[in-house]
C-alpha positions as CSV (number, residue, x, y, z in Angstrom):
1,M,0.1,0.1,0.3
2,K,1.2,3.4,-0.6
3,P,2.0,5.3,2.2
4,E,-0.1,8.8,2.4
5,N,-0.4,11.3,4.7
6,L,-4.0,10.4,6.6
7,T,-4.5,14.5,7.5
8,E,-4.6,15.4,3.8
9,L,-7.7,13.2,3.1
10,N,-11.0,14.2,3.3
11,D,-13.9,12.5,5.9
12,Q,-15.0,10.5,3.0
13,E,-12.1,9.2,1.7
14,L,-11.2,8.3,5.5
15,L,-14.4,6.7,5.9
16,Q,-14.2,4.2,2.6
17,K,-10.4,3.2,3.9
18,I,-11.3,2.2,7.1
19,K,-14.5,-0.2,5.5
20,G,-11.9,-1.7,3.3
21,M,-9.5,-2.2,6.2
22,K,-12.6,-4.3,7.7
23,N,-12.7,-6.0,4.2
24,N,-9.0,-6.7,4.5
25,K,-9.6,-8.3,7.8
26,I,-12.1,-10.9,6.6
27,I,-10.1,-11.9,3.7
28,D,-6.9,-12.7,5.5
29,A,-8.9,-14.8,8.0
30,A,-10.2,-16.4,5.2
31,A,-7.3,-17.0,3.2
32,V,-5.0,-17.6,6.5
33,G,-8.2,-20.5,7.0
34,F,-8.2,-21.9,3.4
35,T,-4.9,-22.4,3.7
36,I,-4.2,-24.0,6.9
37,G,-7.3,-26.2,5.5
38,I,-4.8,-27.2,2.5
39,V,-1.7,-28.2,4.7
40,V,-4.5,-30.4,6.9
41,F,-5.7,-32.2,4.0
42,S,-2.3,-32.5,2.3
43,A,-0.7,-33.9,5.2
44,V,-3.9,-36.8,5.9
45,K,-3.6,-37.5,2.0
46,N,0.4,-37.3,1.5
47,G,2.0,-37.2,4.5
48,F,4.3,-34.5,5.0
49,T,6.7,-33.3,2.6
50,F,7.8,-30.1,1.2
51,F,4.3,-29.0,-0.5
52,T,2.8,-29.8,2.9
53,F,4.3,-27.0,4.5
54,F,4.6,-24.3,1.3
55,P,1.0,-23.1,2.3
56,L,2.5,-22.1,5.6
57,I,4.5,-19.8,3.9
58,L,1.8,-18.1,2.8
59,T,0.2,-18.0,5.8
60,Y,3.1,-16.5,7.3
61,L,3.3,-13.4,4.7
62,I,-0.6,-13.1,4.9
63,V,-0.2,-12.5,8.9
64,R,2.9,-10.3,8.4
65,N,0.4,-8.2,6.1
66,S,-2.0,-8.3,8.7
67,K,0.1,-7.0,11.3
68,N,1.0,-3.8,9.4
69,N,-2.5,-3.1,8.2
70,K,-3.5,-3.5,11.8
71,I,-0.9,-0.7,12.4
72,L,-2.2,1.4,9.5
73,E,-6.1,0.7,10.9
74,Q,-5.2,2.3,14.6
75,E,-3.6,5.3,12.9
76,L,-7.2,5.3,10.7
77,Q,-8.7,5.2,13.4
78,K,-7.0,8.0,15.7
79,E,-7.5,10.3,12.4
80,L,-11.1,9.5,12.5
81,D,-11.2,10.1,16.2
82,S,-9.7,13.5,15.9
83,R,-12.1,14.4,13.6
84,N,-15.1,13.2,15.6
85,L,-16.4,11.1,12.6
86,K,-18.0,7.3,13.3
C-alpha cells in the first residue's frame, strides 16, 4: 500500500479506507483458514512433504501483512477520532 498522509484525506476517503481495512481483515482470515485447511488435507492425504508446509509460508506472509494493516488501521482510527467521525 502506498503511504499517504492521512491528514490530507477528506472525511469520505477516510471512512472508505477504514471500511476497506475491515474487508481486508475478513479476506485475510479466510485466506489463513484456507491455507491451513490445505496443510491439514495434504498431511492426511500425502503425508508430510515440502509441499505440505509450503502453504504455511503463504500463511506467514498473510499474517505479517495483517500486522502492518493493523498498525495502519490504528492510525486511521486515531484520525477519525480526531475529526469526531464514526
